[in-house]
MARBA-3410 file (N, C-alpha, C, O; in Angstrom, 1 decimal):
83
33.7,-56.4,-36.5,35.0,-56.8,-36.8,36.0,-55.8,-36.3,37.1,-56.2,-35.9 ~ 35.7,-54.5,-36.4,36.7,-53.5,-36.0,36.9,-53.7,-34.4,38.0,-53.6,-34.0 ~ 35.8,-53.9,-33.7,35.9,-54.1,-32.3,36.8,-55.2,-31.9,37.7,-55.2,-31.0 ~ 36.6,-56.4,-32.7,37.5,-57.5,-32.4,38.9,-57.3,-32.8,39.8,-57.7,-32.1 ~ 39.2,-56.5,-33.9,40.5,-56.2,-34.3,41.2,-55.3,-33.2,42.4,-55.5,-33.0
40.5,-54.4,-32.6,41.1,-53.5,-31.7,41.1,-54.0,-30.3,42.1,-53.8,-29.6 ~ 40.1,-54.7,-29.9,40.0,-55.2,-28.4,40.2,-56.6,-28.2,40.4,-57.1,-27.1 ~ 40.3,-57.4,-29.3,40.5,-58.9,-29.3,39.4,-59.5,-28.4,39.6,-60.5,-27.7 ~ 38.2,-59.0,-28.6,37.1,-59.5,-27.9,35.9,-59.7,-28.9,35.8,-59.0,-29.9 ~ 35.1,-60.7,-28.7,33.9,-60.9,-29.5,33.0,-59.8,-29.3,32.8,-59.2,-28.2
32.3,-59.4,-30.4,31.3,-58.4,-30.4,30.0,-58.9,-29.7,29.3,-59.8,-30.3 ~ 29.7,-58.4,-28.5,28.4,-58.7,-27.9,28.1,-57.4,-27.1,28.6,-57.2,-26.0 ~ 27.2,-56.6,-27.7,26.9,-55.3,-27.2,26.5,-55.4,-25.8,25.5,-56.1,-25.4 ~ 27.2,-54.7,-24.9,26.8,-54.6,-23.5,27.6,-53.4,-22.9,28.2,-52.6,-23.6 ~ 27.4,-53.2,-21.6,28.0,-52.0,-20.9,29.5,-52.1,-20.9,30.2,-51.1,-20.9
30.1,-53.3,-20.9,31.5,-53.5,-21.0,32.1,-52.9,-22.3,33.2,-52.3,-22.3 ~ 31.4,-53.1,-23.4,31.8,-52.5,-24.7,31.7,-51.0,-24.7,32.6,-50.3,-25.3 ~ 30.7,-50.4,-24.0,30.6,-49.0,-23.9,31.7,-48.4,-23.1,32.3,-47.4,-23.4 ~ 32.0,-49.1,-22.0,33.1,-48.7,-21.1,34.4,-48.7,-21.9,35.2,-47.8,-21.8 ~ 34.7,-49.8,-22.6,35.9,-49.9,-23.4,36.0,-48.8,-24.3,37.1,-48.2,-24.4
35.0,-48.5,-25.1,35.0,-47.4,-26.1,35.2,-46.1,-25.4,36.0,-45.3,-25.9 ~ 34.6,-45.8,-24.3,34.8,-44.5,-23.6,36.3,-44.4,-23.2,36.9,-43.3,-23.3 ~ 36.9,-45.5,-22.7,38.4,-45.4,-22.4,39.2,-45.2,-23.6,40.2,-44.4,-23.5 ~ 38.9,-45.9,-24.7,39.7,-45.7,-25.9,39.6,-44.3,-26.4,40.6,-43.7,-26.8 ~ 38.4,-43.7,-26.3,38.2,-42.3,-26.8,38.6,-41.3,-25.8,38.6,-40.1,-26.1
38.9,-41.7,-24.6,39.2,-40.8,-23.5,38.1,-39.8,-23.2,38.3,-38.6,-23.0 ~ 36.9,-40.3,-23.2,35.7,-39.5,-23.0,35.0,-39.7,-21.7,34.1,-39.0,-21.3 ~ 35.3,-40.8,-21.0,34.7,-41.2,-19.7,33.2,-41.1,-19.9,32.6,-41.8,-20.7 ~ 32.5,-40.4,-19.1,31.0,-40.4,-19.1,30.5,-39.5,-20.2,29.2,-39.4,-20.4 ~ 31.3,-38.8,-21.0,30.8,-37.9,-22.0,30.2,-38.6,-23.2,29.3,-38.1,-23.9
30.6,-39.9,-23.4,30.0,-40.7,-24.5,28.7,-41.4,-23.9,28.8,-42.3,-23.0 ~ 27.6,-41.0,-24.5,26.3,-41.6,-24.2,25.8,-42.4,-25.4,25.5,-41.8,-26.4 ~ 25.7,-43.7,-25.3,25.0,-44.5,-26.3,23.9,-45.3,-25.7,24.1,-45.8,-24.6 ~ 22.8,-45.5,-26.4,21.7,-46.2,-25.9,21.4,-47.5,-26.6,20.5,-48.3,-26.2 ~ 22.2,-47.8,-27.7,22.0,-49.1,-28.4,23.1,-49.4,-29.2,24.1,-48.6,-29.4
23.2,-50.6,-29.8,24.3,-51.1,-30.5,24.5,-50.3,-31.9,25.6,-50.2,-32.4 ~ 23.4,-49.7,-32.4,23.6,-48.9,-33.6,24.4,-47.6,-33.3,25.2,-47.2,-34.1 ~ 24.0,-47.0,-32.2,24.8,-45.8,-31.8,26.2,-46.1,-31.5,27.1,-45.3,-31.8 ~ 26.4,-47.2,-30.8,27.8,-47.7,-30.5,28.6,-47.9,-31.8,29.7,-47.5,-31.9 ~ 28.0,-48.6,-32.8,28.7,-48.8,-34.0,29.1,-47.5,-34.7,30.2,-47.4,-35.3
28.2,-46.6,-34.7,28.4,-45.3,-35.3,29.6,-44.6,-34.6,30.4,-43.9,-35.2 ~ 29.5,-44.7,-33.3,30.6,-44.0,-32.5,32.0,-44.6,-32.7,32.9,-43.8,-32.9 ~ 32.1,-45.9,-32.7,33.4,-46.5,-32.9,33.9,-46.2,-34.4,35.1,-46.0,-34.6 ~ 33.0,-46.3,-35.3,33.4,-46.0,-36.7,33.9,-44.5,-36.9,34.9,-44.3,-37.5 ~ 33.1,-43.6,-36.3,33.6,-42.2,-36.4,34.9,-41.9,-35.7,35.7,-41.3,-36.2
35.0,-42.5,-34.5,36.2,-42.3,-33.7,37.4,-43.0,-34.4,38.5,-42.3,-34.6 ~ 37.3,-44.2,-34.9,38.4,-44.8,-35.6,38.8,-44.1,-36.9,40.0,-44.0,-37.3 ~ 37.8,-43.6,-37.6,38.1,-42.8,-38.8,38.9,-41.6,-38.4,39.9,-41.2,-39.1 ~ 38.5,-40.9,-37.4,39.3,-39.6,-37.0,40.7,-40.1,-36.5,41.7,-39.4,-36.9 ~ 40.9,-41.1,-35.8,42.2,-41.6,-35.3,43.0,-41.9,-36.6,44.2,-41.5,-36.6
42.5,-42.6,-37.6,43.2,-42.9,-38.8,43.6,-41.7,-39.6,44.7,-41.7,-40.1 ~ 42.8,-40.8,-39.7,43.1,-39.6,-40.5,44.2,-38.8,-39.8,45.1,-38.2,-40.5 ~ 44.2,-38.7,-38.5,45.2,-38.0,-37.8,46.6,-38.7,-37.8,47.6,-38.0,-37.6 ~ 46.6,-40.0,-38.1,47.9,-40.7,-38.2,48.5,-40.3,-39.6,47.8,-39.9,-40.5 ~ 49.9,-40.4,-39.6,50.6,-40.0,-40.8,50.4,-41.0,-41.9,50.4,-40.7,-43.1
50.3,-42.3,-41.6,50.1,-43.3,-42.6,49.1,-44.4,-42.1,49.5,-45.5,-41.8 ~ 47.8,-44.0,-42.2,46.8,-45.0,-41.8,46.8,-46.2,-42.8,47.2,-46.0,-43.9 ~ 46.3,-47.3,-42.3,46.1,-48.5,-43.2,44.7,-48.3,-43.8,43.7,-48.2,-43.1 ~ 44.7,-48.3,-45.1,43.4,-48.1,-45.8,43.2,-49.4,-46.7,43.9,-49.6,-47.7 ~ 42.2,-50.2,-46.3,42.0,-51.5,-47.0,41.5,-51.2,-48.5,41.8,-52.1,-49.3
40.9,-50.1,-48.8,40.5,-49.8,-50.1,41.8,-49.7,-51.0,41.8,-50.2,-52.1 ~ 42.8,-49.0,-50.5,44.0,-48.9,-51.3,44.7,-50.2,-51.5,45.3,-50.5,-52.5 ~ 44.7,-51.1,-50.4,45.3,-52.4,-50.5,44.6,-53.4,-51.4,45.3,-54.2,-52.0 ~ 43.3,-53.3,-51.5,42.6,-54.4,-52.2,41.7,-53.8,-53.3,40.7,-54.5,-53.6 ~ 42.0,-52.7,-53.8,41.1,-52.1,-54.8,41.2,-52.9,-56.1,42.3,-53.1,-56.7
40.0,-53.2,-56.6,39.9,-53.9,-57.8,40.0,-52.9,-59.0,39.6,-51.8,-58.9 ~ 40.5,-53.4,-60.1,40.6,-52.5,-61.3,39.3,-52.0,-61.8,39.1,-51.0,-62.4 ~ 38.3,-52.9,-61.6,36.9,-52.5,-62.1,36.0,-52.0,-61.0,34.8,-52.0,-61.2 ~ 36.5,-51.5,-59.9,35.7,-51.0,-58.8,35.0,-49.7,-59.3,35.6,-48.9,-60.0 ~ 33.8,-49.5,-58.9,33.0,-48.3,-59.2,32.7,-47.6,-57.9,32.1,-48.2,-57.0
33.0,-46.3,-57.8,32.8,-45.5,-56.7,32.0,-44.3,-57.1,32.5,-43.2,-57.4 ~ 30.6,-44.4,-57.1,29.8,-43.3,-57.6,29.8,-42.0,-56.8,29.4,-41.0,-57.3 ~ 30.3,-42.1,-55.6,30.4,-40.8,-54.8,31.8,-40.4,-54.7,32.1,-39.4,-53.9 ~ 32.7,-40.9,-55.4,34.1,-40.5,-55.4,35.0,-41.4,-54.6,34.5,-42.5,-54.2 ~ 36.2,-41.0,-54.3,37.1,-41.9,-53.5,36.6,-42.2,-52.2,36.0,-41.3,-51.5
36.7,-43.4,-51.7,36.3,-43.9,-50.4,37.5,-44.4,-49.7,38.5,-44.8,-50.3 ~ 37.4,-44.6,-48.4,38.5,-45.1,-47.5,37.8,-46.2,-46.6,36.7,-46.0,-46.2 ~ 38.6,-47.2,-46.2,38.2,-48.1,-45.2,39.4,-48.4,-44.3,40.2,-49.2,-44.6 ~ 39.5,-47.5,-43.3,40.6,-47.6,-42.4,40.6,-48.8,-41.5,39.5,-49.3,-41.1 ~ 41.7,-49.4,-41.2,41.8,-50.6,-40.5,43.1,-50.7,-39.6,44.1,-50.1,-40.1
43.1,-51.3,-38.5,44.3,-51.4,-37.7,45.4,-52.0,-38.4,45.2,-52.9,-39.3 ~ 46.7,-51.6,-38.1,47.8,-52.1,-38.9,48.1,-53.6,-38.5,48.6,-54.3,-39.3 ~ 47.8,-54.0,-37.3,48.1,-55.4,-36.9,46.9,-56.2,-36.8,47.0,-57.4,-36.5
END
């Protein structure tokens, strides 16, 4: 869903998605992924870093936190594009 929100394209893992992520990350050939699991990890880590670097990232946990939510590992974040 994150890929769709950012690229406005359906998720179908292929070389085009790898190329898109390389361009977004400004890494060119430095990003090497061999399967969709590695790609998912890369986009998640990259978007988390981008969101943390922003002054006011959109955090869905803050927006939709239930009063009875349980977080056994402490505070969590779910960063999402603003639009």
